[in-house]
C-alpha positions as CSV (number, residue, x, y, z in Angstrom):
1,X,-11.8,-5.4,-7.0
2,X,-9.7,-2.3,-6.9
3,X,-6.8,-1.1,-4.8
4,X,-6.4,2.5,-3.6
5,X,-2.9,3.9,-3.6
6,X,-1.3,7.3,-3.1
7,X,0.7,8.7,-6.0
8,X,3.8,8.7,-3.8
9,X,3.6,5.0,-3.0
10,X,3.2,4.2,-6.6
11,X,6.3,6.3,-7.5
12,X,8.2,4.5,-4.7
13,X,7.2,1.1,-6.0
14,X,8.2,2.0,-9.6
15,X,11.6,3.2,-8.3
16,X,12.2,-0.1,-6.5
17,X,11.2,-2.3,-9.6
18,X,14.8,-2.5,-11.0
19,X,16.2,-3.7,-7.7
20,X,13.4,-6.2,-7.3
21,X,13.9,-7.5,-10.8
22,X,17.6,-8.0,-10.2
23,X,16.8,-9.8,-6.9
24,X,14.3,-12.1,-8.7
25,X,16.4,-12.5,-11.8
26,X,13.7,-11.1,-14.0
27,X,13.1,-8.2,-16.2
28,X,12.3,-4.7,-14.9
29,X,10.1,-4.2,-17.9
30,X,8.1,-7.3,-17.1
31,X,7.5,-6.1,-13.5
32,X,6.5,-2.7,-14.8
33,X,3.9,-4.4,-17.0
34,X,2.7,-6.5,-14.1
35,X,2.3,-3.4,-12.0
36,X,0.4,-1.7,-14.8
37,X,-2.0,-4.6,-14.9
38,X,-3.0,-4.3,-11.2
39,X,-6.4,-2.7,-10.6
40,X,-5.0,0.4,-8.9
41,X,-6.8,3.6,-8.3
42,X,-4.3,6.4,-7.7
43,X,-5.4,9.2,-5.3
44,X,-4.0,12.7,-5.3
45,X,-3.3,14.3,-1.9
46,X,-6.4,16.6,-2.2
47,X,-8.6,13.5,-2.0
48,X,-7.5,12.7,1.5
49,X,-6.4,16.1,2.7
50,X,-9.2,16.2,5.4
51,X,-7.8,13.2,7.2
52,X,-4.1,14.2,7.1
53,X,-4.2,15.8,10.6
54,X,-5.7,12.7,12.1
55,X,-3.2,10.5,10.3
56,X,-0.3,12.6,11.6
57,X,-1.6,12.3,15.1
58,X,-1.7,8.5,14.8
59,X,1.5,7.7,13.0
60,X,3.9,10.6,12.3
61,X,5.9,10.0,15.4
62,X,6.5,6.4,14.2
63,X,7.1,7.1,10.5
64,X,6.3,10.4,8.8
65,X,6.5,8.7,5.4
66,X,3.3,6.7,6.3
67,X,1.1,9.7,7.0
68,X,-0.4,9.9,3.4
69,X,-1.1,6.2,3.3
70,X,-2.9,6.2,6.6
71,X,-4.8,9.4,5.7
72,X,-6.1,7.8,2.5
73,X,-7.1,4.7,4.5
74,X,-8.9,6.8,7.0
75,X,-10.6,8.8,4.2
76,X,-11.8,5.7,2.4
77,X,-12.7,3.7,5.4
78,X,-11.2,0.6,4.0
79,X,-8.6,-1.9,5.2
80,X,-5.0,-1.3,4.4
81,X,-2.8,-3.8,2.5
82,X,0.7,-3.5,4.1
83,X,3.4,-5.6,5.7
84,X,4.6,-2.4,7.5
85,X,4.3,-3.0,11.2
86,X,4.3,0.8,11.8
87,X,0.6,0.7,11.1
88,X,-0.1,-1.5,14.1
89,X,-2.1,0.3,16.8
90,X,-3.3,3.0,14.5
91,X,-6.9,2.0,14.7
92,X,-7.3,0.7,11.2
93,X,-7.7,-2.8,9.9
94,X,-4.6,-4.1,8.1
95,X,-3.9,-7.1,6.0
96,X,-0.5,-8.4,5.3
97,X,0.2,-9.9,1.8
98,X,-0.1,-13.4,3.2
99,X,-3.5,-12.6,4.9
100,X,-4.8,-10.9,1.7
101,X,-3.8,-13.9,-0.4
102,X,-5.7,-16.2,2.0
103,X,-8.8,-14.0,1.8
104,X,-8.7,-13.8,-2.0
105,X,-7.6,-17.4,-2.8
106,X,-8.1,-19.5,0.3
107,X,-5.6,-21.5,2.2
108,X,-3.0,-23.3,0.1
109,X,-3.3,-27.1,-0.2
110,X,-1.1,-29.0,2.2
């Protein structure tokens, strides 16, 4: 399994790691290592340029920062992993983290 990501999203995640580490009481370096171990495939804007106009039409009015993510999702024709509700009603399949974990690992024992 591999996860597609835009370069801008990956930069945003890396910038947030120190704050997340502090919140979790952990090490930023450890979180950076965990991020590096994820099976990520980073896409440059040229890979999804053809779908940017459609993505703009669907989401720019709600959140212009989400255009690239939606454009990549449309270009690849795959579901999106995001907890961001701005993607609702954009015509794509979206999994929250909780939903994705259930798909990958099943329901937790009760």
